[in-house]
C-alpha positions in Angstrom: -36.5 18.7 26.9 -35.5 19.3 30.5 -32.5 17.4 31.8 -34.6 15.4 34.2 -36.9 14.3 31.5 -33.9 13.4 29.3 -32.3 11.4 32.1 -35.6 9.6 32.7 -36.0 8.7 29.1 -32.4 7.4 28.9 -33.0 5.2 31.9 -36.2 3.8 30.4 -34.2 3.1 27.2 -31.5 1.3 29.1 -34.0 -0.8 31.1 -35.9 -1.6 27.9 -32.7 -2.8 26.2 -31.7 -4.9 29.3 -35.1 -6.7 29.1 -34.7 -7.4 25.4 -31.3 -9.0 25.9 -32.0 -11.2 29.0 -35.1 -12.4 30.8 -35.7 -11.1 34.3 -34.7 -14.6 35.6 -31.4 -14.4 33.7 -30.7 -11.0 35.1 -31.2 -12.2 38.6 -28.8 -15.1 38.1 -26.3 -12.7 36.5 -26.5 -10.4 39.5 -26.0 -13.3 41.9 -23.0 -14.7 40.0 -21.4 -11.3 39.7 -21.9 -10.7 43.4 -20.3 -14.0 44.3 -17.3 -13.3 42.1 -16.8 -9.7 43.1 -17.2 -10.5 46.8 -14.2 -12.8 46.6 -12.0 -9.7 46.0 -14.0 -6.8 47.5 -16.2 -6.5 50.7 -19.5 -5.6 49.0 -23.2 -5.8 49.8 -24.3 -8.5 47.2 -27.9 -7.5 47.6 -27.3 -4.0 46.2 -25.7 -4.8 42.9 -27.1 -3.0 39.9 -26.2 -4.0 36.4 -26.7 -2.3 33.1 -26.2 -3.9 29.7 -25.9 -1.5 26.7 -25.5 -2.4 23.1 -22.3 -0.8 21.9 -22.8 -1.8 18.3 -24.3 -4.8 16.4 -21.7 -7.2 17.8 -20.7 -5.8 21.2 -22.3 -5.0 24.5 -21.2 -3.0 27.5 -21.8 -4.4 30.9 -21.7 -2.0 33.9 -22.0 -3.1 37.5 -22.6 -0.8 40.4 -22.2 -2.1 44.0 -21.8 -0.8 47.5 -19.3 -1.5 50.2 -20.7 -3.4 53.2 -21.5 -1.4 56.2 -20.0 -2.2 59.6 -23.4 -3.3 60.9 -23.7 -5.9 58.1 -20.2 -7.2 58.9 -21.2 -7.7 62.5 -24.3 -9.8 61.5 -22.2 -12.3 59.5 
């Protein structure tokens, strides 16, 4: 299988697992809460947070959050 197809399949698997664990509404709330907490310490764009939840084993999960720094234009708007 080509690396692109492998990456696509992995992403589909991760998204599928995320949906099994939390409803889409719960994921939105989680993103919002994480954004509020992280923004207390870092200057981030809360609208661009991406989260991934992966099952590590039968009892544990890994939560990853990717976020971007605010641009200067966004700072001037606020």
